[in-house]
C-alpha distance (Angstrom), angle and dihedral (degrees) to the residues before:
residue distance angle dihedral
M1 . . .
L2 3.81 . .
L3 3.79 89.8 .
R4 3.82 92.2 52.4
A5 3.83 92.4 50.0
A6 3.80 92.1 49.7
S7 3.78 92.1 47.7
A8 3.82 91.8 49.1
F9 3.80 90.8 50.6
Y10 3.79 90.7 49.1
F11 3.78 91.5 48.4
S12 3.80 92.5 50.8
A13 3.80 92.5 49.3
T14 3.80 94.7 48.2
Q15 3.81 91.3 48.6
G16 3.82 90.2 56.5
E17 3.80 97.6 -115.6
S18 3.80 118.7 158.1
L19 3.81 111.8 -107.7
G20 3.78 98.8 -162.3
T21 3.82 96.1 -63.2
P22 3.84 116.5 151.0
S23 3.77 115.3 -88.8
S24 3.82 93.9 -146.5
S25 3.79 112.4 116.8
C26 3.79 91.2 -139.3
L27 3.80 93.8 52.5
S28 3.81 95.4 40.0
S29 3.78 92.1 51.5
A30 3.79 91.6 47.9
S31 3.81 94.4 47.3
S32 3.75 124.1 88.5
V33 3.82 123.7 -110.3
L34 3.79 113.1 -114.8
R35 3.82 120.5 -152.5
F36 3.79 122.7 -170.9
S37 3.78 130.3 -152.8
Q38 3.78 133.7 178.9
R39 3.75 125.7 -125.7
K40 3.76 132.6 170.2
G41 3.77 115.7 -107.6
V42 3.77 126.9 -142.7
D43 3.80 90.9 -100.4
G44 3.79 93.8 55.8
F45 3.81 97.4 -103.6
F46 3.77 122.2 121.7
V47 3.82 114.6 -122.3
S48 3.77 131.1 -170.9
A49 3.82 121.0 -124.7
A50 3.80 123.4 -161.4
S51 3.79 123.1 -146.6
K52 3.80 119.6 -160.3
E53 3.76 117.3 -136.6
A54 3.80 114.9 -170.5
N55 3.76 116.9 -128.6
H56 3.79 110.1 -142.5
R57 3.78 97.5 -179.2
P58 3.85 113.1 128.4
I59 3.80 116.3 -97.8
T60 3.79 112.6 -118.8
G61 3.78 118.1 -125.5
V62 3.82 96.7 19.1
V63 3.82 112.1 164.5
F64 3.81 101.9 -179.8
E65 3.79 125.2 37.1
P66 3.82 104.3 177.8
F67 3.78 98.7 -171.5
E68 3.79 91.3 51.7
E69 3.79 98.6 41.8
V70 3.80 94.4 44.6
K71 3.80 90.8 63.2
K72 3.81 92.3 78.7
E73 3.81 90.7 48.6
L74 3.79 91.0 51.7
L75 3.78 89.4 56.4
L76 3.82 90.4 53.9
I77 3.82 95.9 55.3
P78 3.82 105.6 105.3
S79 3.77 119.8 -124.5
V80 3.81 98.7 -163.9
P81 3.82 114.6 92.8
Q82 3.83 93.3 -132.8
A83 3.82 93.2 63.8
S84 3.80 123.6 83.1
L85 3.80 118.1 -110.8
A86 3.81 93.1 -160.2
R87 3.81 97.3 55.8
H88 3.80 112.2 115.6
K89 3.80 130.1 157.6
Y90 3.81 89.7 -11.9
S91 3.78 113.6 136.7
D92 3.79 127.5 -146.2
S93 3.81 90.4 -122.3
S94 3.81 91.3 56.0
E95 3.80 90.1 49.4
A96 3.81 91.7 50.9
A97 3.81 92.7 45.4
I98 3.80 92.0 53.3
N99 3.81 90.7 50.2
E100 3.80 88.3 53.0
Q101 3.80 90.9 50.1
I102 3.80 90.1 50.9
N103 3.80 87.5 56.5
V104 3.82 91.1 48.9
E105 3.81 91.8 52.4
Y106 3.81 92.7 48.3
N107 3.81 92.9 48.1
I108 3.81 92.3 51.2
S109 3.80 89.8 46.3
Y110 3.81 88.8 52.7
V111 3.82 92.2 52.2
Y112 3.79 91.7 49.1
H113 3.80 89.8 49.6
A114 3.80 89.6 53.7
M115 3.82 89.2 51.3
Y116 3.80 89.5 51.3
A117 3.80 90.5 52.5
Y118 3.83 91.4 49.5
F119 3.81 97.5 50.3
D120 3.82 91.0 43.2
R121 3.84 91.9 61.8
D122 3.79 117.1 115.5
N123 3.83 92.7 -121.8
V124 3.84 92.1 50.6
A125 3.81 99.7 34.7
L126 3.78 100.2 174.3
K127 3.79 97.0 146.9
G128 3.79 95.3 175.2
L129 3.80 92.7 57.7
A130 3.81 89.9 43.1
K131 3.81 90.2 54.0
F132 3.80 92.4 46.0
F133 3.80 94.1 52.9
K134 3.79 93.1 42.2
D135 3.81 90.1 54.4
S136 3.81 89.6 45.8
S137 3.80 90.4 52.4
V138 3.80 91.8 51.8
E139 3.80 90.9 48.0
E140 3.80 93.4 52.8
R141 3.80 90.9 47.7
Q142 3.80 89.1 51.7
H143 3.79 88.5 52.7
A144 3.80 89.9 53.4
E145 3.80 90.4 50.6
K146 3.80 90.9 48.5
F147 3.81 89.5 55.2
M148 3.80 89.6 47.8
E149 3.80 91.3 53.1
Y150 3.79 90.3 49.0
E151 3.80 91.9 48.8
N152 3.79 90.1 54.6
K153 3.81 92.0 44.2
R154 3.80 91.6 56.6
G155 3.79 93.0 47.0
G156 3.79 98.1 -104.0
K157 3.78 128.0 131.9
V158 3.79 122.0 -113.9
K159 3.79 111.8 -130.8
L160 3.79 113.4 -174.1
Q161 3.79 115.5 -151.4
C162 3.77 135.0 -160.6
I163 3.80 121.0 -65.9
L164 3.81 118.5 -144.9
S165 3.77 121.0 -128.0
P166 3.83 109.8 -105.8
L167 3.78 129.0 -141.3
S168 3.78 118.2 -80.3
E169 3.84 97.5 -162.3
F170 3.80 122.2 60.4
D171 3.78 103.4 169.7
H172 3.81 114.5 123.5
V173 3.81 125.1 -162.7
E174 3.81 96.1 -137.0
K175 3.81 104.3 23.7
G176 3.77 102.2 32.7
D177 3.79 124.6 -134.1
A178 3.83 100.7 -74.6
L179 3.80 96.8 52.7
Y180 3.81 93.5 39.5
A181 3.81 92.2 51.5
M182 3.81 93.0 46.3
E183 3.81 92.6 49.1
L184 3.80 88.2 50.1
A185 3.81 89.1 51.0
L186 3.81 90.6 51.0
S187 3.80 90.6 51.6
L188 3.81 90.5 49.7
E189 3.81 92.4 50.8
K190 3.81 91.7 50.2
L191 3.80 90.4 47.5
N192 3.79 90.3 50.0
N193 3.80 90.4 50.1
E194 3.80 89.6 52.8
K195 3.82 90.5 50.7
L196 3.81 90.9 50.1
L197 3.80 91.1 50.9
N198 3.81 89.7 50.6
L199 3.80 89.1 51.1
R200 3.78 89.7 51.3
S201 3.82 89.6 51.6
V202 3.81 90.1 54.2
A203 3.80 90.0 51.5
D204 3.80 91.1 47.7
R205 3.82 92.8 50.8
N206 3.80 89.3 52.4
N207 3.83 92.5 48.0
D208 3.80 88.6 -121.2
A209 3.81 100.5 156.9
N210 3.79 92.9 173.9
L211 3.80 93.4 56.6
V212 3.81 91.3 45.5
D213 3.79 90.2 53.3
F214 3.81 91.7 46.6
I215 3.81 93.2 53.6
E216 3.78 95.3 43.6
S217 3.80 97.1 45.4
E218 3.81 99.0 39.4
F219 3.82 105.6 34.8
L220 3.80 120.7 8.7
V221 3.81 98.7 66.1
E222 3.79 92.3 44.7
Q223 3.79 91.0 47.7
V224 3.79 93.2 54.9
E225 3.80 89.9 49.4
S226 3.81 91.2 51.2
I227 3.80 91.2 51.0
Q228 3.80 91.0 51.6
K229 3.82 93.7 48.2
I230 3.79 95.2 49.0
S231 3.82 90.3 44.5
E232 3.79 88.4 59.0
Y233 3.81 90.6 49.0
V234 3.80 90.4 52.2
A235 3.82 91.0 50.1
Q236 3.81 91.4 50.0
L237 3.80 93.8 48.0
R238 3.80 91.0 49.8
R239 3.80 88.7 56.4
V240 3.81 97.2 48.7
G241 3.81 96.9 46.9
K242 3.81 123.0 -157.2
G243 3.79 100.5 -50.8
H244 3.79 136.3 75.3
G245 3.80 91.8 -33.6
V246 3.81 90.0 71.5
W247 3.79 89.9 60.0
Q248 3.81 90.8 50.4
F249 3.81 90.5 48.9
D250 3.79 88.8 49.6
Q251 3.81 90.8 52.5
M252 3.80 89.5 51.4
L253 3.81 90.5 55.6
L254 3.80 91.4 44.9
N255 3.81 92.6 53.3
E256 3.82 97.0 41.3
G257 3.78 93.9 89.6
V258 3.82 92.3 43.5
A259 3.81 92.0 51.6
A260 3.81 92.2 48.4
A261 3.82 91.3 51.0
């Protein structure tokens, strides 16, 4: 019975009958041709052996041919050690714009650090404002470092630029030091938001979807929230004037972190 089944299978294959193979032209052209032959086994039975013959005819309707398309990418991989291997679809203008934004973040951080030093003086002694501006300085420096990490990730080169010396005195004759410093902080946050939007425009012009996503997800939402928070602080300080209300506002800032914990 086994011999008859093997012989029937061999007969069907040699006559060119379809044995359940797909009828699709794409699949049939991509499949291999099987040929069967009979040989006598050691136990006296005849067995069928299949030989695989590769079909090298081109597949119709192919959209992606990796070994052909990768050739152009291989030519673009730099061989000099100074060039980045990870860089891909990252324009020079995007690289330069990120380096400028790093400088913006560091400059704002420097101003906030100067504000911290001012309000921490013994003859000013507004510890809540000092804490607020110190935390703001650290946050802006973290933003600069985040841009630096992204620059390296995309294969760019971080180029740090000069940082301007900030003011050391923030007292104002009409507004007082607390309101003047907070209005200055609000202006800096709005300026930073404008710089971030310009950076996003550069990424959009270069069709850099990854950079657009990075700016929108990591910075723009947080920047709008910072503008709103400092706007409320400015409004509150305008109400309390330069007297005892400033001390109460300062205590509110000092206890914000304690209340949240």
